[in-house]
C-alpha positions in Angstrom: 12.4 -3.5 -26.4 11.0 -4.6 -23.1 9.9 -2.2 -20.4 9.4 -2.8 -16.7 7.4 -0.3 -14.7 8.0 0.1 -10.9 5.3 1.9 -9.0 5.9 2.7 -5.3 2.8 3.5 -3.4 1.7 4.6 0.1 -2.0 4.6 1.1 -3.2 4.8 -2.5 -6.4 2.8 -2.2 -8.3 5.4 -4.1 -5.9 5.7 -7.0 -4.0 2.4 -7.3 -6.5 0.5 -9.4 -6.8 3.4 -11.9 -3.0 3.7 -12.1 -2.7 -0.1 -12.9 -5.4 0.2 -15.6 -3.7 3.1 -17.2 -0.2 1.6 -17.2 -1.4 -1.8 -18.4 -3.5 -0.3 -21.2 -0.7 1.6 -22.9 -0.3 1.1 -26.6 3.2 -0.4 -25.9 2.5 -2.5 -22.9 5.3 -3.2 -20.4 6.7 -6.7 -19.8 6.1 -6.3 -16.1 4.6 -4.0 -13.6 6.0 -4.1 -10.1 4.0 -2.3 -7.5 5.8 -1.8 -4.2 4.1 -0.9 -0.9 5.8 1.9 1.1 4.3 1.0 4.5 0.7 1.7 3.7 -1.7 1.7 6.6 -4.8 1.4 4.4 -6.1 -1.5 2.3 -4.1 -0.6 -0.8 -2.1 -3.9 -0.8 -5.2 -6.0 -0.7 -7.0 -3.9 -3.3 -4.1 -4.2 -5.7 -3.9 -8.0 -5.2 -7.7 -8.3 -5.8 -7.4 -6.3 -9.0 -4.5 -8.4 -10.2 -6.4 -11.6 -9.5 -9.5 -10.3 -11.3 -7.9 -8.6 -14.3 -4.4 -10.0 -15.1 -5.9 -12.4 -17.7 -6.9 -9.3 -19.7 -3.1 -8.5 -20.0 -1.4 -11.9 -20.6 1.7 -10.2 -21.9 2.3 -8.5 -18.6 3.6 -10.0 -15.3 2.2 -8.2 -12.3 4.0 -8.2 -8.9 2.7 -6.6 -5.8 5.5 -6.4 -3.2 5.3 -5.7 0.5 8.7 -5.6 2.1 8.3 -3.2 4.9 9.9 -0.2 3.1 8.7 3.2 4.2 9.8 5.6 1.5 9.3 5.7 -2.3 13.1 5.6 -2.8 13.6 2.5 -0.7 10.6 0.9 -2.4 12.2 1.4 -5.8 15.3 -0.3 -4.5 13.4 -3.4 -3.7 
């Protein structure tokens, strides 16, 4: 079984990295983690990109995608 995790976020610079660490570190790791920005006005998008660049090699079985499509609600972000 393969699992994809979709995480919409809005101004989560304080919690985004911890969330990524917890999801990626599960006993049964997902195949991909898609993080979708919901019109954040802080530096969440950049922090997540930095974390992916610095840590993705620890989780070679997981594909990380940080998406910024101009969505403004969690439901529209999940639809991306």
